[in-house]
N, C-alpha and C positions, 0 to 999 in steps of 0.2 A: 504494500500500500504506500502511496506516495507520502512524502513529508514536505509541508509547505512552509517555507521560511523566506525572509527578504533581507538584502544587504547593500553595502556602500562602495561607490566608484573610487573614492580617494584611497581606500585600502587596496584596491586593485592595482593602482599605479605607484603607490608610495613604497619605497624601500629605503632603509637607513643608509646614509653615505658611509663608505669605509675607505681606508687608505689604499686598499688593494683592489684592483679591477677584477670583476667577476664575469664569468661567461653567462650566456643566456640560460644554459642548463642549470648552473649554480643558483642564479637568481630565481628560476622557476621552482627550485627545490625549497625555497622559503626558509633557509636556515636561520634567518633573523627572527623567525617565529619561536624558536626553541628557547626554553628556559633550562640551561645546562646545569643550574644548581640543583635540579631535580633529577634523580637517577631514573632511567627507563624502567628499571625493575621495581621502582617505588610507585610511580604514577605516570604512566606513559602519556596520558592525555595532557597532563601538566607539562611534562618534558617537551612534548611536540608543540604545544600551543600556548604555554604560559606567557611568553613574551608578547605574543599577539594579544592575549587577553589584557595584559597590562597596558598596552599601547592603543587599545581600541575600546574606549568606553561606549556605552549604549547611548545613541542620540536620544534627546528628550522625547521625541515623538514615537519611539519604539519601545516595545516590551522586551525584545531580545535582539541580538545583533551577532551575526556570524557570517561565514563564507557564502552562504546562499544570498545574503543581502548584498555582498560585494557585486555579484553578477546581476542580481535583480536591479540594483541601482543603475548599473550601466545600461541594462535593457530599458529601464524606465526613461533614461535620458534620451535614448534613441527614439522611443515611442513618443515622448513628449514633443520632440521636434516634428515628427510625422503629424501629430494631432494639431499642433499650432500652425503648421504650414497649411493644412487642410482648412482650418478655421479662418485663416487670413485670406484664403482664396475665395472671393465672392463670385467667381465665374464658374464654379463647379456646376456640372450638369445636374439639374434637379432629379432626384431619385438615384443618382450614382452613389457608389460607396464613398467616394471622396466627399460628396455633399453630406452624406449621413455621418461620416466620421468627424468632419469639420463642424457641423451644426450641433451635434451632441456635445462636443467639447466646448463650443462657444456658449451654449446655454448653461452648461455646468459652471463655467467661469464667470457668468454674468450675475455676480452677487447682488448688485443693486436691484435688478429686476426680481430676483428671488426674494429679497427682503421686502420689497414693495408689495409683492403679491401676497405675502403672509401665508395663511393656511387656506386661502380662497380656492386654490386648485383642488383641495380635498373636500370642499363643501358638498359636492354631489355625493360623495361616498359617506359623509356623516349624515346627510339627509336620508340616504338609503338605509342606514342603521335606524334612524329615528322612525322610519315608516314601517318597521317590523311590527306586525300585529299578531302573528301566530307562528307555530313551529315550521310550517311550510315556508313562510317568509324568511325565517331564521336560516333554514337550510339553503335557500337560494343565495342569501348574502354570504354564507360560509363558502359556497362554491365560487361565487363571483370574486371574493377576496383572494381565494387560492389562485385564481387565474391571473391575478395581478401581483403575485409574489408575496402575499401577506399570509403568514402562518395562522391558520385557524383550526385548532383542535388536533387535526391529523394532517398528514401529507399524502398527496396522491401523485403518482407518476408512472413511469414505465420501467420495465426491466426485462432482461432476457429470462425466459422461463428456465428455472434451474433444471428441470427434467427434460426440456427440449430446447437446447440452446440455439436452434434455428429460428425460433419464434419470439416475438415481443409480446408481453402481456402487461396488463395494468397491475399496479401494486398500491395498496393503502397501508400506511405505517403510522406509528405513534408520532405526534407532532413535536416540533422543536419547542423548547421552553424558553422563557425570557432569560433565565440564568443558564450558564453553559452546560449543566448536566443535572440529572435527577438528584445526585448526591448533594448538590448545593442546597436543596430543599429538605433533605432527609437526614443528613449526618449530624450527629450531636458533637460538633466541633466548634471551638470558640471562634476561630477565624471565619468559618462559614456562617455562624450565627451573626457575626458582625456584618458580613456581606449581605445577609438577608435584610438586616435593618437598613443598610444603604439602599438596597433595591426597593424596599417599601417607600422610602423617601423619594427615590428617583421616579417611581411611578406617579406618586402624588405631585411631584414637580411638573411632570409632563401634563397631567390633567389641569394643573393651574395655568400652564401656558396655553391650554385650549380654552381657558376662560372660566373654569370651575372655581368655586370658593375653596379656601384652604381646608375648611371642615369637610366639605363634600369630597375633595380630592383625597383626603386621608382615608375616608370610608371606602372610596373606590379602589384605592391601592390595596386595602385589606381584602376586598373581594377578589381582586386579581391574584393576590398571593394565595388565597384559599382555593381558587379554581386551579391554579398552576400546581399547587402542592398535591391536590387530588390526582391530577394527571401524572405528576412525577411518581407518586406511589404506584400507579398502574403501569408505569413504563418498564420495559426490560432494561437491565443495566448494559453498559457497553461491552462488558465481558460476555454476557448472555447472547448478545447480538452477533458475536463472532462465530457462533454455531449456525451454519446455514439452515439446518433442520428446524431450529427454533424460530426462524423468520420466514418459513415457507409453508403456507397453508392455502392451497388453491381452493376456491369456493365459487359456486354458481349463485345466481340471484336468490334462489330458494334458501340455500344455506346462509347466505349473507343476511337475509331477512330474519332468520332465527337468531343470529348473533345480535343484531341491532333492530328489533321490531319498531323502535321509535325513530329510526332513520331510514328513509327511502333511498336505496341505491339506484333504483330505476329513475327516480326524479333527479338524483345527483348526476348520474351519467348524462342525462339530457341537459342539465344546467351547465355542464362543462363542454357541451357540444359533441358528445359521443354516446348517443342513445343506443348505438349498436353493441356496446360492451355487455357481455353476458356472464363473463367469468373474470375474476381477478385473484391475485394473491393477497389475502388479508394477513399481513405479516405478523401482527401481534393481536390475536383474538381477545385476550383478556383486556387489553387497553380499550378495545371497542365495546366490550361489555360495560366498562365503566363509563365510556362516552354515552352509551345508550341510557344508562341510569341518570347521568347528568342532564341529558336532553329532556328527560321526563320530570325530574325533580327540581331543577334550577329554574328560577323565574326568568321571564323574558327581559326584565329590567337588568338582572345580573349579566345576561348574555349581551345586552347592548353595551354595558360597561366594558365587558371583555373585548368586544369587537372594536370599540373606540380605541382601546389600549393597543390592540394588535395593529390597527391601522397606523396610528401615530408612531408606534415603535418601529414599524417596518420602514416608514418614510421620513423619519426624523432627520436623517443625514442629508435630505434633499430639500429641506425647509429652511426658513430664515435662521440666522445665527444663534438665536436663543435656544432653538431646538437642537441644533448641531452641537452646541456647547454642553447642553444638559446630557445629551446622548454620550458625549465623550467623557463627562465626569463619571458616569457609571462604568464605562470601559476602562477608565483609569483605575477605579477601585479593583476591577477584576485582574488587570494586567500590570499595573504599576507605571504605565506610560505617563509622561509628564506634560506633553502638549500635543495638540492636534497636528496631523500631517499637514504640510502645505496644501493649499486649495488645489493646485494643479495635480498633486498626487492623489487626492481624494477622488477627483473627477476621472483621472486616468484609470485608477483601479476599477471604478464602476464601469467605465466604457470598455475596458478590457474584458469585463465579465459579460457585458451585453453584446458587444460587437467584436469579440476577440479574434475571430477568424478573418474578418476584413482587415483588422490591424495586422494580424499575423502574416498575411500575404505580403504586405509591404515590408514588414520587419525582416522576413526571410530574404527578400531581394537584396537587402543591405548587409546582412550579417552572416549568412551561412553558405559559403562556397562549396562547390562539389568536392573539392579536395578534402575538406573536413569530413564529409560523409564517408569517403573511402577509408580514411584512417580509423574512424570510429567503427566502421563495419569490420575492419580487421580485428580489432580488440574484441568485439562482440562475438565474432566467429570463433575466436580462440577460447573464449570463456564457455561457449556452448559445447565446444569439443571437450573441454576439461570436465564438464558435468557428464557428458556421454561416456567418457572413459571411466569416470568414477562409478557411474551406474553399472557398468559392465563388471566391475570388480568388487563392489561393496560386499563385505563379508557377512553382514547381517541380513541381506536381502535375498529372498529365494528366487529361483528362475522365473516363476510365474509373475511375481510382482516386478521383477527386474525388466521383463519384456514389456509390461504395460507402462512402466516409467519411461523407458526409452521411446516407446511409441508416442507418449505424451510430449516428450522433449522434441521429437522429430516434427510433431505437428505445431509446435509453438511458433507463432508468427512474430515478425519483427516490423516495427515502424520506426524509421529514423528521420528526424528533422521536421517534416511537415507532411500534410496529407496530399494525395494525388488529386483529389477533387475538393474544391473550396466551397465552403458553405455559402448559400445564396440568401442575401438579406433584402432582395428587391421589393418585397411586399411590406417592409417595415417603414412606417412614416416617421421621419425625424425632421424637426425644423428648429428654428432659432427662438421658438416660444418658450414657455415655462419649462425649466429643467425637469421638474418632477413629472410633467406629462410625457416627456421623452422617456424617462425611466419607466413609467407605467406601461407605455406602449411597447417598449423593448422587453420588459418582463413578460407581458402577455404573448408577444411574438415567440419568445424562446420557450415558454411553457407550452403553447399550442404546438410548436414544432415537435416537442418531446412527446406529447400525448398523441399526435398524429401517427406515431410509430406503432401504437398498440394494434395488435391483430395482423401486423405485417411481418414478412421475413426480416431477419436481422441484416442491416447494412454493414458488412464487414469492412468496408472501406472507411468508415467514419472514425474520427478522432474525438475523444472525450476531453482532451487537454490541448490548449492552443499552442502553436509552435514557439511562442515567446515565453512560455512558462519555464521557470527554473525548477524542474522537477522531472520525474519519470514515473511510470506506473505499469503494473501488471494487472490484467483483467482475467480472472479465472473463467468467466463465462464465454470468453472468446479465445482463451489460452493465447494471449498476445501481450507482448511488451511494447511500450511506446517510449521512445527517447526523443523528446522535443529538442528543436534546435537551441532553445533557450538555455539548456544546461550543458550543451556541447561546446563550451568555450572556457577560457581560463576563469577561475583557477581549477575547474573540474577537468577540463581537457585543454591542454596547452601544447601546440605543435613544437614549441621550443623547450619543453620540459624533458627531463630524462624519461625514457620509456618506463622505468620503475615507478616513477611518480604518477604517470598517466594510468598505469595498471592499478596502482594503489588507490587512485582517486576515482576516475570515471569507470575503471574496471570494477571497483567496489560497488558503485551504483548499479552497473549492469548486472553483476552477479547477484546483487540483492534482489533486483526485479525478477530475474530468472528463477531464483530460489523460492520466490513467492508462489510459484507453481507447485511447490512441494513443501509448503509450510503447513501449520495446523488447519488453515482454511483451504488453501489451494490444493492440498493433497486430497481433498474430498471431491474434487472435480476431475473428470477424465480428460483425455486429449481433445475431445470435441466440445469441451466446456459444459458437460452435463454433470449434475450432482449425482455421482455414481461411484460406489466403492470398487476400486480396482486393486485392492490390497488383499493378500491372503490373511486369514485371522492371526497367524503367528507374526507376520511382518507388521501388521497394524498394531499389535500389542507392543512390539519393540519400539515402533515409531512413537507411539503415544507416551511410552516411558521416557524416551529422550525429550519429547516436548515438555513433559512434567519436570524434567531436570532443568530445562531452560526457565520454566516458570519458577521453580524453587530458587535458582541462582539469582534471578533478577528481583525476586520478592525481598531479598535481603538488602538491596540497595535503598538508600533513603534520600529524600530531598527535604531538608529541614526536619520537621517533626513527622512528615508523611513517608510511608513506605511506598516504593514503586509497586504498582499492581502487576504482579507477574502474569496473572491470567489475561490482562489486557495487552501486555507488550510481547507476549510469547511469539506471535507471528512475525513481528518486525525484528525481534532479537534473533529468531531463527534465520530470517533472511539475511541479517547482517553477518552471522557466523558462516552460513553457507556461501554468501556472496563474496566475502573476503577470502575464504578458503579457495573458491574457484578462481578468483582473480589472481591469487598467488600462483596457483598451478598453471594457469594460462600464461602468466608472465614467464615462468620457468620453461615452458614448452615452446615459447615463441622464438623466432629467429633473432629478435632484438636482445634477448637475454644474453646471448653469447657475446654480444658487442657491448654490453653494459659495463660502465666503469665506476670505480670508487671515486667519490667526490668529497673533497675536504675530510677524508677519513671515514666517510659513511659508505658502506658497501651497497650494492644494488638492492639486496634484501632489506637492509635498514632504511634505504630511501623509500622502498615500497611501503613499509609500515608508517613512515613519517607522512607520506602522501595520503595514506588512508586516514590517519588521525586529523590531518588538516581539513578534510572534508567537513568535520563536525566542530571546527573551531567556533566557539560561541560564548557570548556573555548573556545572561538571563536575569531579569529582575526577579526578586523573591516571589512577588505576587503572581507573576506569570509562571514561574516554576511550579508553584502550588497548583495553578489552574491546569497545567499540562499533565501533572501527575494524575489528576482526576479524570482527564478527558482525552489525552493523546495516546494512541496505540503504539507510539514510538518511545523507546526508553530515553531518558535524559542523555544529552550529548556525551557526557563523560562516561556513562555506562555503555553507550554504543561502542565506544573505543575500548575502554579497559575491560568491560565485561566480555566483549568479543575476543580480544587478544588473549585474555586469560585462559581461553580454551584451545589456543593454537600453539602446538609445540614448535611450529615453524618460526613463530615470533620469538619464543624463548631461545631457540638456536641462533637466530639472527643477532641477538644482543648478548648471547653467551652468559646467561645466569641460571642459577639452580631453581628447583621447584619450591624452595623455602623462602617465598616472598609474596607480597600482596598482589603481584601481577600474574599469579598462576591459580587457576580454579581447580581444586582437587575434590573428587575425581573429575578430570576433564570431560566435557561433553563433546563427543565426536559423532556427527551425523553423516556428513558427506565427505 
């Protein structure tokens, strides 16, 4: 599963001056990041990144800062120029992507018009809420709001059918909550209790901005907290959701009506423009049992308060400054960020979300030469070969499972750089009018595009991630890895870097994504992307025991007073271990390994592990670190490095130390 983070351009270009000239290879190794006062056998993460952490404080507008931000900042600068250029060009052909890109950006940057309009663009939506007279009206508004990107009770979308990966089906799932996770409502933790109090005040403040009295706003905030807590109690935990079987419950209309007799799915499907839908995956039946009870027992007055809150919460970022600032104050409590992002970054981020592939087409033209794709492909091919060789010789895997695993690997598809077919935005209306209306239309356009896939064959050419994204992903339902152009640049992939560093950095990322096909989730899907067991009972038992070992190891790590949730991070930790192991073997089997040289006393193997550690160089604010422990399926950065390396004898051999130290996990967990 992908990890999304963001970072800074100055870090990319800045290196301390020294009296001795260095080669491009030496500079790309980033030896200036090392803290040599720390022994590699003590804390390799600190050894590899300690000096970088000292010299790179977190900018006030960010909750964390690391190497992903370095590249993200560079990408944003390029995209900023693209957007500004399009906005400055008043001769763009109406309806063209250049006009859409430019006008969206112009409207987002026009703060004077936004502030003057106030909340008037939302008046028709508030009127819609006020006119609710019965349960049917309520359900119509719920559906309408969902189509404009407002979370209301539950989420509805599309997915590949777990049991038939050729087809797209509808899926209804528990809704997003105002706080980051159900645990924020339910845990008896002093920090979380304090956050709940801040959240109550935040809700009240938003209602006051809408014109409600202080007394009324306080009562409304308590109602919202009561409703959201009820839904939090009914929600599956993030760990439970990692089991595909727990979130796959195909039902027809008759069965759906038995789960929610107070909610008409037939009417709902008509309200969202898809009356033809007859079957969906009701991902979390218990949640919908509770929703059904709430629809029956909760007053329409309470529901109207709930809908007003959901509307203003969803669109606060696109309203006048008072709403934007109040929204940020709550985000600051959750993450520790000290100030708002610059306006241009706020608008750019939203436009990337709404028109990302139109922007990506232009981004690729400027940044991703064919030569980079060739070099990246060579590394990826070698890593796949390393896994195939490993599968052929694994001592714990029986021939039957081995054959199925190799078949799955052989079927795994690769996407590098950008899609062959670009997304079409021709029917989306964007103008220089109110920014919030552009956002609404774009939200509905993208949601309708997704829902229109239901009942149709899967389009295997489609990308879920834009080319400019600094990330990568594996999709078990398509058995495919995607490596966007955005991450295939320094410091992750650098043509001037030693091969050892590239294999340790981008090779680590590639191996990580490939290994996701064989982690605790991915291993439940076959080579065609179907939820189907392809393991013998004996092999499956061994595999689960190894997964439990990863769970146990990472559960011992701490962030402040909180333990890492081993059950939540098992998949990502497994992919890290498998990915780095495969990258190491691929490096050793490559032709460039024979030509690799020692640089300033660091052997090629040592360079490889330094490159791997540099991927996760990060500083994190304490509030954000706490939030991530509760919500992020990825381990903390330090544990992604030290926890992974502690299981690798290759790392121990590279740095020549014994097993009697903190950088060795005993017994080691060896999977691939």
